[in-house]
C-alpha positions in Angstrom: 139.7 65.3 262.1 137.4 67.0 259.6 134.8 65.9 257.0 133.2 67.4 254.0 130.1 66.0 252.3 130.3 65.5 248.5 126.9 65.7 246.7 125.5 65.6 243.2 122.2 67.3 242.4 121.0 66.9 246.0 122.2 63.3 246.5 124.9 62.7 249.0 127.7 60.8 247.1 130.5 60.4 249.6 132.7 61.9 252.3 136.1 63.7 252.1 138.0 63.2 255.3 141.2 64.9 256.5 143.0 63.4 259.5 144.9 65.5 262.1 148.1 64.5 260.3 146.8 66.0 257.0 146.1 62.7 255.2 143.1 62.8 252.8 140.6 60.0 252.4 137.4 59.7 250.3 134.7 57.0 250.3 131.4 56.6 248.6 128.2 56.3 250.6 126.4 52.9 250.4 123.2 54.6 249.3 124.9 56.1 246.4 126.5 52.8 245.4 123.1 51.2 245.5 121.4 53.9 243.4 120.6 53.0 239.8 122.6 55.2 237.4 125.2 56.2 240.0 128.6 57.3 238.8 132.0 58.1 240.3 133.1 61.6 241.1 136.2 60.8 239.1 137.5 58.0 236.9 140.5 58.0 239.2 138.2 57.2 242.1 136.0 54.4 240.7 132.8 53.3 242.4 133.3 50.8 245.1 133.4 50.2 248.9 137.1 50.9 249.4 138.5 54.0 251.0 140.8 56.0 248.7 143.8 57.7 250.3 146.7 59.9 249.5 147.7 61.8 246.4 144.9 60.5 244.1 142.3 62.1 246.5 144.3 65.3 247.2 144.9 65.8 243.5 141.3 65.4 242.4 140.0 68.0 244.8 143.0 70.3 244.2 142.1 70.4 240.6 138.7 72.0 241.4 140.4 75.2 242.5 142.0 78.2 240.8 145.6 77.5 239.7 147.1 80.7 241.0 148.2 80.8 244.7 147.5 84.5 244.7 143.8 83.8 244.0 143.7 81.1 246.6 145.2 83.4 249.2 142.5 86.0 248.3 139.9 83.3 248.9 141.4 82.7 252.4 141.2 86.4 253.2 137.7 86.8 251.8 136.1 83.8 253.5 138.4 83.4 256.5 139.4 79.9 255.4 141.8 78.1 257.8 144.4 77.8 255.1 145.0 77.7 251.3 144.8 73.9 251.3 142.1 72.4 249.0 140.1 71.0 251.9 139.9 74.3 253.7 139.1 76.3 250.6 136.4 73.9 249.4 134.8 74.0 252.8 134.2 77.7 252.1 133.5 77.9 248.4 132.7 74.3 247.2 128.9 74.8 246.9 129.2 75.5 243.1 132.2 73.6 241.6 133.2 72.4 238.2 131.0 69.5 237.1 128.2 68.3 239.3 129.8 68.5 242.7 128.6 70.4 245.7 131.1 70.3 248.6 130.2 71.5 252.1 130.9 70.7 255.8 129.2 67.6 257.1 127.3 69.7 259.6 125.5 71.6 256.9 122.6 70.5 254.7 122.0 72.7 251.7 118.4 73.3 250.6 116.7 74.3 247.4 118.7 72.1 245.0 115.6 71.5 242.8 114.6 75.2 242.6 116.1 78.4 241.4 117.0 81.2 243.9 118.8 84.2 242.6 119.2 88.0 242.8 118.9 90.0 239.6 121.9 92.2 238.9 121.7 95.8 237.9 124.3 97.0 235.4 126.2 98.7 238.3 126.2 95.5 240.4 127.3 93.4 237.4 130.2 95.7 236.7 131.2 95.6 240.3 131.4 91.8 240.2 133.3 91.8 236.9 135.8 94.3 238.2 136.1 92.6 241.6 139.4 91.0 240.8 140.9 94.5 240.5 140.1 95.0 244.2 141.2 91.5 245.3 137.8 89.9 245.2 138.5 86.3 244.2 136.4 84.9 241.4 134.1 87.9 241.6 133.0 87.0 245.2 132.7 90.6 246.3 132.1 91.9 249.8 128.4 92.1 250.7 127.3 89.0 248.8 128.1 86.4 251.4 125.8 83.7 249.8 127.7 83.8 246.5 130.4 81.2 246.7 131.9 79.4 243.7 135.0 77.4 242.8 136.4 77.6 239.2 139.6 76.0 238.2 142.1 77.6 235.8 144.8 80.2 235.7 142.8 83.1 234.2 140.8 85.7 236.2 137.1 84.7 236.0 133.8 84.5 237.8 130.6 82.7 237.1 126.9 83.9 237.1 123.4 82.7 236.3 121.7 83.9 233.1 118.0 83.7 232.5 115.9 85.4 229.8 118.9 87.5 228.7 119.3 88.9 232.3 122.2 88.2 234.7 121.6 87.0 238.2 123.7 86.2 241.3 122.8 82.6 242.2 121.9 82.0 245.8 122.1 78.9 248.1 122.2 75.7 246.0 121.4 77.4 242.7 124.2 76.8 240.2 125.8 79.2 237.8 125.2 78.8 234.1 128.0 80.8 232.5 131.7 81.3 233.2 132.7 85.0 232.8 136.3 85.3 231.7 138.1 88.6 232.2 140.8 90.3 230.1 144.2 88.8 231.0 146.1 92.1 230.6 149.9 92.4 230.1 152.4 89.7 231.0 155.9 90.9 231.5 159.0 88.7 231.5 162.7 89.4 231.2 162.8 88.8 227.5 159.4 89.9 226.2 156.1 91.6 226.8 152.8 89.8 226.0 149.9 92.1 225.6 146.8 90.0 226.3 144.5 92.9 227.0 142.3 91.7 224.1 142.2 88.0 225.3 138.4 88.2 225.4 138.2 89.0 221.7 141.0 86.6 220.9 139.2 83.6 222.6 135.9 84.4 220.9 137.5 84.2 217.5 139.4 81.0 218.4 136.3 79.2 219.8 134.2 80.1 216.8 136.9 79.2 214.3 137.5 75.8 216.1 133.8 75.2 215.8 133.7 76.0 212.1 136.6 73.6 211.6 134.6 70.7 213.0 135.1 70.7 216.8 132.3 70.9 219.3 133.1 73.9 221.4 131.5 75.9 224.3 129.2 78.6 223.1 130.6 82.1 223.9 129.7 85.8 223.4 131.1 89.1 224.3 129.6 90.6 227.5 129.9 94.4 227.4 129.0 96.2 230.6 129.5 100.0 230.3 132.5 99.5 228.1 134.1 96.7 230.3 134.3 93.6 228.1 134.4 90.1 229.2 133.8 86.7 227.6 130.6 84.9 228.5 130.9 81.1 228.1 127.9 78.9 228.5 128.6 76.0 230.9 128.2 72.7 229.2 128.1 71.1 232.7 124.8 72.7 233.4 121.3 71.9 231.9 117.8 73.1 232.8 115.5 70.3 234.0 112.7 69.1 231.7 110.1 70.9 233.7 112.3 74.1 233.7 112.1 74.4 237.5 115.8 73.8 238.3 119.2 73.6 236.8 121.0 70.3 236.8 124.7 69.9 237.3 126.3 67.5 234.8 129.3 65.4 236.1 132.6 66.0 234.4 136.3 66.2 235.1 139.4 67.3 233.3 142.2 64.9 232.3 144.4 65.8 235.2 141.6 64.5 237.4 141.0 61.5 235.2 144.6 60.5 235.5 145.1 61.5 239.1 147.6 64.2 238.2 148.4 67.3 240.2 147.4 70.6 238.5 151.0 71.6 238.7 151.8 68.9 236.2 149.2 69.8 233.6 151.9 70.5 230.9 153.6 67.5 229.3 157.0 69.2 229.6 156.5 69.3 233.3 155.7 65.6 233.4 152.0 65.8 232.7 149.8 63.7 230.3 150.8 63.6 226.6 148.9 62.9 223.4 149.6 59.1 223.4 148.5 58.8 227.1 145.2 60.5 226.5 144.5 58.7 223.2 145.2 55.4 225.0 142.7 56.4 227.7 140.1 57.4 225.1 140.0 53.8 223.9 137.7 53.2 226.9 135.3 56.0 226.0 131.6 55.3 225.3 132.4 56.5 221.8 136.1 55.7 221.3 136.4 56.3 217.5 134.6 59.6 217.6 136.5 60.9 220.7 139.9 59.8 219.5 139.3 61.5 216.1 138.1 64.6 217.9 141.2 64.7 220.1 143.5 64.4 217.1 141.5 67.0 215.2 141.9 69.3 218.2 145.7 69.0 217.9 145.6 70.1 214.3 143.3 73.0 215.0 145.4 74.2 218.0 148.4 74.1 215.7 146.6 76.1 213.0 145.5 78.7 215.6 148.9 78.8 217.4 146.9 77.9 220.5 149.6 76.9 222.8 147.7 76.1 226.0 146.1 72.7 225.1 147.3 71.0 228.2 145.6 68.2 230.2 143.3 70.5 232.1 141.8 71.9 228.9 140.4 68.5 227.9 137.5 67.1 229.9 135.1 64.2 229.9 131.5 63.8 230.9 131.0 61.2 233.6 128.2 58.8 232.7 126.5 56.0 234.8 128.6 53.1 235.9 132.0 54.5 235.0 131.3 55.3 231.3 132.6 58.6 229.9 133.0 60.7 226.7 134.7 63.9 225.7 133.1 67.2 226.5 133.1 70.2 224.1 136.4 72.1 223.8 137.1 75.4 225.8 139.9 77.8 226.7 141.4 78.3 223.3 143.6 81.4 222.8 145.8 82.2 219.8 149.4 83.4 220.0 149.2 85.2 216.6 148.2 88.6 218.1 151.2 88.6 220.4 153.9 87.5 217.9 156.7 89.8 216.8 157.9 93.1 218.1 158.4 93.0 221.9 156.1 90.0 222.0 156.8 86.4 221.3 159.1 85.1 218.6 157.3 82.6 216.4 160.3 80.4 216.5 160.2 80.1 220.3 156.5 79.3 220.7 155.9 75.8 222.1 152.8 73.6 222.1 151.4 72.3 225.4 151.6 68.7 224.1 154.4 67.5 221.8 154.0 65.8 218.5 156.2 62.8 217.5 158.9 62.9 214.9 161.6 60.7 213.7 164.0 62.3 216.2 161.7 62.3 219.2 159.2 64.8 220.7 158.6 68.1 219.0 157.1 71.1 220.9 158.3 73.9 218.7 155.3 75.3 216.9 157.2 76.8 214.0 158.8 73.5 213.1 155.7 71.3 213.1 154.4 69.8 209.8 151.7 67.4 208.8 154.2 64.5 208.9 154.4 65.0 212.6 150.7 64.5 213.1 151.0 61.2 211.1 153.9 60.0 213.2 152.0 60.9 216.3 148.9 59.1 215.1 151.0 56.0 214.5 152.4 56.2 218.0 148.9 56.6 219.5 147.5 53.6 217.6 145.3 55.9 215.5 144.9 55.0 211.8 147.2 57.1 209.6 144.7 57.2 206.8 142.1 58.6 209.2 144.7 61.1 210.4 145.4 62.2 206.8 141.7 62.5 206.2 141.5 64.9 209.2 144.3 67.0 207.8 142.8 67.1 204.3 139.4 68.0 205.7 140.7 70.8 207.8 142.7 72.2 204.9 139.5 72.2 202.7 137.4 73.8 205.5 139.7 76.8 206.3 138.5 79.3 203.7 134.8 78.8 204.4 135.4 78.6 208.2 137.2 82.0 208.2 134.5 83.6 206.1 131.7 82.3 208.3 133.4 83.4 211.6 134.2 86.8 210.1 130.5 87.3 209.4 129.5 86.1 212.8 131.5 88.6 214.8 129.8 91.5 216.6 129.7 95.0 215.1 132.8 97.1 215.9 134.8 93.9 216.6 138.5 94.8 216.6 139.7 93.7 213.2 143.3 93.9 214.2 142.6 90.8 216.4 140.4 88.8 214.1 142.4 89.4 210.9 145.8 88.6 212.4 144.4 85.3 213.6 142.7 84.6 210.2 145.8 85.4 208.2 147.9 83.3 210.6 145.6 80.3 210.1 145.6 80.8 206.3 149.4 80.8 206.2 149.8 77.8 208.5 147.1 75.9 206.5 149.4 76.1 203.4 151.6 73.5 205.2 148.8 71.0 205.0 149.7 70.7 201.3 153.2 69.5 202.4 154.5 66.5 204.2 
């Protein structure tokens, strides 16, 4: 028998319990249920007095952790966790999780939630953290910084830090991180091709800015260059400074695997995960359904233009509002396949989207074979007005030239043009299909 306390911004929300047989249970505390403005930790675990058991509980907390088992095993080794199971890992690193949650053993009581405690990083210390993954330090949690414990979901190597007044800090105690730092992915080798993603940092910056210029709300990002080591600094939209400036609030959010109670191993539709119609149906219950549904369909068009093939369920999230209300968060984690097409890389005819579009003959994943008519058919299947979908397609087509020019002008000096220009030219070529049906 073991218990973890689940808290939001200093308020104890509920308890995660694991029995000796490994069964997981979660329940809300009565004080939280009685509090005005309370909200669930997940839409899959709605507010109420019942005890939630089994997969829906396990999957929610599993989704808070890095996808890679290798990273989880490094956390076990770094923090002497009892196992690589979510309960044991979060007991060690759950103090700064995605969204508003702080997770810690029931015997502990964190202090300083409504204040900022941190350690300023020198350039050498910052570089040491950024390169920590090369020496098996999980999520940048290097040896010697025992108070720095974070949990970030996703497949890519990353860490998270606190930024104040253009300086970088290691947050201490209950102080949250404000920025996710994404590291270069490097080279991925398979039996049939080699994918060089050593410039993933620059690639994602272009994609985020171009998606923003095409009408999507996206996470703010910049290149972080520390003595020649480049990473992507992404401002966390689940963090906000308090009105008095004295502390940093955590904003409740969750991804669509958590919303729907799905295991992170099923984040792709082709593996049995959520699809466009499923998410569009769920967004009917949003606090702003028309806007969020239009945004979600716009995202599908933009991902197609960018050849951004990783738009799975974990890359769409919602803010959790009081009393079970919700709305979409900004977009994040957008990476284009254009820079790795051809040669020993990917064949454009074999690239697949994370979520399929509908066609007259069923589902279509193949990026090369997608046309505007597939978006219209998908809109119809999702109960989204086809005229509104056509307006989105026309608007994106009209925006492309100006969007590319504005992003090109916004990029830092000495930005590698071979990355940005191949993405721009790919988008321009794909956008020509928007004149076809």
